[in-house]
C-alpha positions as CSV (number, residue, x, y, z in Angstrom):
1,X,112.0,100.8,96.2
2,X,110.4,98.4,94.3
3,X,111.8,98.8,91.2
4,X,110.4,97.7,87.8
5,X,112.9,99.5,86.2
6,X,109.8,101.4,84.1
7,X,109.5,105.4,84.8
8,X,107.7,105.7,88.1
9,X,109.7,103.4,90.3
10,X,112.8,104.4,88.5
11,X,112.5,107.6,89.1
12,X,111.2,107.1,92.6
13,X,114.8,105.6,93.2
14,X,116.8,108.6,91.2
15,X,115.0,110.9,93.2
16,X,115.8,109.0,96.6
17,X,119.3,108.7,95.9
18,X,120.0,112.5,95.3
19,X,118.5,113.3,98.1
20,X,119.6,110.9,100.4
21,X,123.3,111.8,98.7
22,X,123.1,115.8,100.1
23,X,122.9,114.0,103.8
24,X,126.0,114.0,105.2
25,X,125.4,110.4,106.8
26,X,125.8,107.1,104.6
27,X,122.9,105.4,103.2
28,X,122.0,102.2,101.5
29,X,119.8,101.9,98.9
30,X,118.5,98.8,97.7
31,X,116.2,98.1,94.7
32,X,113.7,95.2,94.6
33,X,112.0,93.6,91.8
34,X,109.7,90.3,91.3
35,X,109.7,88.9,87.6
36,X,108.9,85.4,85.8
37,X,111.2,84.1,83.5
38,X,109.7,81.0,82.5
39,X,106.1,81.9,82.6
40,X,105.7,85.2,81.2
41,X,108.8,86.3,79.5
42,X,109.3,90.1,79.9
43,X,112.0,92.1,79.9
44,X,111.2,93.5,83.4
45,X,114.3,92.2,84.8
46,X,116.1,93.8,82.4
47,X,115.0,97.5,82.1
48,X,115.0,96.9,86.2
49,X,119.0,95.7,86.2
50,X,119.7,98.7,83.6
51,X,117.9,101.3,86.2
52,X,119.8,99.9,89.0
53,X,123.1,99.6,87.3
54,X,123.2,103.3,86.4
55,X,121.9,104.5,89.8
56,X,124.6,102.6,91.3
57,X,122.4,100.6,93.8
58,X,122.1,96.6,94.5
59,X,119.1,94.9,93.1
60,X,117.3,91.8,94.7
61,X,115.6,89.9,91.3
62,X,112.8,87.7,92.8
63,X,111.8,85.1,90.2
64,X,108.2,84.0,91.0
65,X,108.0,81.1,88.5
66,X,107.4,78.2,90.8
67,X,104.9,80.0,93.0
68,X,101.6,78.4,92.8
69,X,98.2,80.0,92.9
70,X,96.9,80.4,96.5
71,X,100.0,79.2,97.9
72,X,100.2,79.7,101.8
73,X,97.0,81.5,102.0
74,X,96.3,79.1,105.1
75,X,99.2,80.7,107.2
76,X,99.3,83.8,109.4
77,X,101.4,86.1,107.0
78,X,99.0,86.2,104.4
79,X,95.7,86.7,106.6
80,X,94.6,90.4,105.8
81,X,91.6,92.2,107.5
82,X,89.7,92.7,104.5
83,X,89.1,89.8,101.9
84,X,92.1,89.1,99.3
85,X,91.9,88.9,95.6
86,X,95.5,88.1,94.8
87,X,95.8,84.6,94.3
88,X,99.9,85.6,94.3
89,X,99.8,87.0,97.5
90,X,102.7,85.2,98.7
91,X,104.9,86.6,96.1
92,X,104.3,90.1,97.1
93,X,104.5,89.6,100.8
94,X,107.9,87.5,100.3
95,X,109.0,90.6,98.6
96,X,108.0,92.9,101.7
97,X,109.6,90.4,103.6
98,X,112.9,90.8,101.8
99,X,112.7,94.6,102.2
100,X,111.8,94.4,105.5
101,X,115.3,92.7,106.3
102,X,117.5,95.6,105.0
103,X,115.4,98.6,105.8
104,X,112.4,100.7,107.5
105,X,111.2,102.5,104.7
106,X,109.8,100.9,101.2
107,X,109.5,102.9,98.5
108,X,107.5,102.2,95.1
109,X,106.2,104.2,92.3
110,X,102.7,102.5,92.4
111,X,100.1,105.1,91.8
112,X,102.4,107.5,90.2
113,X,100.2,108.0,86.9
114,X,97.4,109.4,89.0
115,X,99.4,111.5,90.9
116,X,100.9,113.0,87.7
117,X,97.2,113.8,86.4
118,X,96.6,115.1,90.1
119,X,97.4,119.1,89.2
120,X,94.7,119.7,86.4
121,X,92.4,117.4,88.1
122,X,92.6,119.4,91.3
123,X,93.0,122.6,89.9
124,X,89.5,121.8,87.8
125,X,88.2,120.6,91.1
126,X,89.0,123.9,93.1
127,X,87.3,125.8,89.8
128,X,84.3,123.5,90.4
129,X,84.0,124.4,93.7
130,X,84.4,127.8,93.3
131,X,87.9,128.6,95.2
132,X,89.4,130.8,92.7
133,X,91.5,132.6,95.3
134,X,93.1,129.2,97.0
135,X,94.0,128.0,93.6
136,X,95.3,131.2,92.9
137,X,97.3,131.7,95.8
138,X,98.6,127.9,95.3
139,X,99.8,128.5,91.4
140,X,101.3,131.6,92.6
141,X,103.3,129.5,95.3
142,X,104.3,126.9,92.8
143,X,105.4,129.4,90.3
144,X,107.6,131.4,93.0
145,X,109.3,127.6,94.0
146,X,109.5,126.7,90.5
147,X,110.1,129.8,88.5
148,X,107.5,128.4,85.8
149,X,104.2,128.1,85.2
150,X,102.1,124.9,86.1
151,X,101.6,122.5,83.1
152,X,98.5,122.1,84.0
153,X,96.6,121.1,80.4
154,X,93.2,123.0,81.9
155,X,91.2,123.6,78.5
156,X,91.2,119.9,78.2
157,X,89.6,119.2,81.8
158,X,87.5,122.2,81.3
159,X,86.1,121.1,77.9
160,X,85.4,117.6,79.0
161,X,84.0,118.9,82.1
162,X,81.5,121.6,80.7
163,X,80.7,118.9,78.0
164,X,80.0,116.5,80.7
165,X,77.8,119.5,82.6
166,X,76.0,120.1,79.5
């Protein structure tokens, strides 16, 4: 798991551990983080360490202070099919290589914020398209599975949508 110690990646790591713990076969779950200690002092290493310790998983910390902008851009492992705008791509590639030496699957919390906003925007999109029956069916399935109503905050999204339409 790429883990910063923030809520998203820590939740992904905790969920992975819980799911894997239910399986009879043994597993090894590891966390990876990249930090800058001198250049940009950041508590990320501390939070990632605390989270990994609480979950009982090893944490590999890559210190990126000595990387240079555009480092190894002439090397094949940094070439991409599309133009790349990250001058520190070598850090990310090295972190991915660290993870690849220990497993075949890498989880991340990247993009979790938009995913957490998905239900409300998804419901509003369904309503805009007039797909009320499909939305009602999905909400019903959610209630049957979770035994509670989804937290959609539809009012806020509908007001925003109506205000834009006016």
